[in-house]
N, C-alpha and C positions, 0 to 999 in steps of 0.2 A: 298496427295492433288495435283490435277492438277492445272495448271495456270488458266484454265477456271473456275474451282470450286472456286478458290481463289478470282477472280475478276469479274466474270459475274454478271451483275446487280449492281455492286458497283460503287461508285463515287470515282474517283482517281484524285488527283491534282499532277501534275508533274511540278515543277518549271524548267525554262530553257528548255522548250520542243520544241524549234523551230530550234534546230541544234543538231548534234551529237547524243550522247547517249539518251538524253531526247526525241528527235524527234522520234527515232526508238522505244523507249519504248512506246511513246504515240500511235503510229500506232499499235504496237503489242498488247497492252492491250485493245485497242478498238476492234480489230479483235477478241479478246478473250471474248468480251461482256461487257467491262467496259464503263461507261460514263466518258470520259477523260476531265479534265479541263486543257486546253493547255495554259500555261503561257509563255509570252515572253515580250520583250520591243517593238518590231516592229510589227505593225498591219499586214503589208503585209506578212511577214514571218509566223506569227501565222496563218493567214488565209490560206496560202499554206498548212500548216500542217493539218488544219481542212479539207481542200478539199481532201487531200490525205487520210485522215481517212474516209471521206465520200465514196470515191471510193473503199477503201479496205474493208470497212464493207458491202458495197453493194455486193461486190464479195463474201463475207463470208455469205451472206444470212440474213443480218440485215436490209435490206431495204435501205432507203435513208440516214440513219444516221442523223436524224433530229438534228439540232444544233442551236446555236445562236451566234451572232457576239460579238465583243469586247465591253464590258461595255454597252451593249444595254438595259439590264434589261428586255429583251423580252422573255427570255427562261423560261420554267416552273421550279418551285422549285423541286429539286430532293428529292424523298421520298422513297417509297417502293423499295426493291431490285429486285422485279420480274416484268416481263412483259415490253412491249414497253414503258409504262409510266415512267419507271425508267431510260430511256435514254440509254438502252443497245446498245453498239457498236456505240456510238456517241461522239461528241466533242463540247466543248464550249470554246471560246477564252477569256482569261483574260490578260490584259496588265498592267505591272508595272515595274518600274525601281528599282531593288533591291539595288541600290546604294544610295537610299533615304529612310530612315526609315518611313517618312510620307507616301510615296508611298506604302511601305509594309503594313502599317496600312490600307490604302485605299483598298488594295487588300484583306486583311482579312475582312474588312467591307463588301465588295462586295460578297465575298463567304458566309459569315454569313447571309446576307440578301437574298441570292438567293437559298441557299441549306439547306435542313432539315437534311442532313447527309453528312459526309465525311468519307469514309471507309479506304482510303489509302492516305497518304501524302508522296511524294518522293521529298526530298530536293536535287535536282540535279543541280540547277543553280550554275554556278561558273566561275571564271576567272582563267586561267593558269598564269604562271609567266610572260608571255609576251615574245616578241622577245628578243634575247640577247642584253644586254646593256640597258634594259628598266629602266627608272627612277621611283622613288616613285611617286604614285598618291594618291589622296584623294577622298573620297566619297562626296556626297552632304552635309553630316553632318560633314565633316572635319576629318574623320577617314581613316586610311590606307585602300586603296581600296579593297585589297584582303581579309583582315580580315572582312571588312564591308559586302562584297557581299557573300563570300564563307561561312562565319560563322554567323555574327551578324544578317543578314537578315533572315536566316533560323531559328535562335534562336527566333527572335521576331515573325515571322509568325507562328511557331509551338506553341509558348506560346499563341498567340491569338486564334488559332484554336483548342487548347486542349479540351475545353468544348464540341465542336461539335464532335471531334473524340471520346471522351469518351461516348457521347450519342449514337454513332454509333457502339458501341462495338459488336463484336471484331474488332478493327481497327488496322492499322499498320502505323508506321512511319519508313521510310528508309532514312538514311543520306548517300549520295554518297560522300565518303571521298577519301582517297588515301593512298597508301603504303608509299608515300613520306611525312614524318612527322618530325617535329622538335619541341622540347620543347619550350614553351613560356617563354620569359624573361619578368616577370611582371614589371620590371623597364623600359621596352621599348617595349611594345606590339605594338605600332604604328610605330615602326622601324624608328624613327627619327634620330637615330645614326647609320650610316653605313648601309644604305639600301641594301638588297640583294634580288633579285626577287625570287630566289628559296626558301629562308628562308620565305619570305612573304607567298608564296603558302603553304609551308609545315606546318607552324604554324597554318594557318587558317584551314587546314585539320585535324590537331590534335585537334584543338578546337572543331570541329564537333564531333569527337569521344568522347571527354570528355563530351560534352553535351549529347550524346547518353547514356553514362553510367549513368549520373546523372538522366536523364529522366526515364530510366528503374528502377532505385532505387525508384523513386518517384511514379510511376504509377503501378496499378494493371496489371500484364501481361495478365490476362484474358480479360481486357478491351482494353488495348493498348499495342501491341507488338512493341518494338523499336530495330532497328539494324542499324549498319553502315558497309560499305564495300568499299574496293578497287575493282572496277568492273573488270578492266583489265589494263594491262600495256601499255602505249603509244598507245591507240586506234587511228584508222585513223580518227581523228576529226580535226576541225579547230584549236582548242586549241593546239594540238600537232604539227600541221604543222606550226602554228605561232611561236612556240618555236624553230623551226628549227630541229626537231627530226624526224627521219624516223620511221613510225609506226611499232610496234611489234605485235599488236593485232588488231582484227577486232571489230567494234562496236557491231556486233552480239554476240561476246563473252561477252561483258559487259552487254548486254541485258539479256543473259541467267543467268549471276551471280545475277542480280537484281531480276529476277523472282524466282530464287532459294531461295533468302533471303525472298521474300514475302511469300513463303510457309513454311518457317522454323519453325514457331510455331506449325504447324500441325505435324511436325516430332519430336516434343518434344524439340526443341532447346530453351534454356532459353532466355528471353528478355535481351537486353543489351550486345550483343556480337558483336565482330568485325570480319569481314570475308575478306580474301584475295581471290578474285574470289568466288569460291564455297566452300572454305575450311575455317573453323574457324581458326583464327590466333591471334597473340599477337600484340597489338599496342605499340607505344612508352611508355616507363615506366611512363611518366608523366600522362598518361591517368588513371593509377591505383592509383595515389596519391590523396587521398581524400582532402588534404589541397589545392593542386593545383586546383582541381575542384571547391572547395569552392571559391577560389580567382577569378577564371574565372566567376563563377556565379555572384559574387558581382560586378565584373568589367562590365559584360554584362548588368546587371540591371542599373548600373550607366550610362553607355554609351547610353542606350535606353532612360532613363529618361532625360538625357541632350539633346538628339536630339529632343525629343518630348515635351520639356518644353514649356508652353504657352508663346507666344510672340517671340519665336525663328523663324527667317525667314526661 
């Protein structure tokens, strides 16, 4: 299966697509014929990506790349996979702060209201460990920030969008994780004792992989294929530069790894696998511990319910 056959005429949501890997993926998938839902926090940066997609798709022969602005409600509902009416080679901007679970729900509401189908969800948005010496931070809901943004937001968004993904079968969910993983200490998931920025990042990425395995067990792989990957090591991104690390890999290498995973089901790769680049690999041992995954499921449900409880500011 080629990239074009996997995504042409499909609707693809990429969280965190205004910088780094997400931005390059958005442009590449639009050039291959996808209708890309560009997610970010900043309207200006999101619109820059949309404009870049418009230019790239015009050059690829998709015309003007008709699109709609952030939260405007003016765009057509996506439906059929074929023809210009499906929004081939185009972009739509969606704004949400994933550090706030109510904003995550509003993002899901907007997608469900405006789109009849969602063929691909790429949970790419994330925070690195931050600069050396970074202190612990909390989300709008009072949760450790990297766990909240890197894992919990994607967990909630995916759960909200699952009915739409299932109706769009065959659909795909890709969780952009990392080779940097650390087992969760369920007595201190919020890292209130002895915070370490590397641990915060690594446990959030392992949580993504654990969710990937759970989701694959839950879903019919013919309806929704699920996979996780470490796209490339220390890509030349803002996140890596902020950490004070010299890049080892290009963003283009990461893009190719994600595209490889998107086409994995056509090659007979089972759902629920973890990849290091383009090679299937083993995650941290905790990812294969059914009891640990159960505890994470229960914790995630409790955290979401607490954050979204009626009357909570």
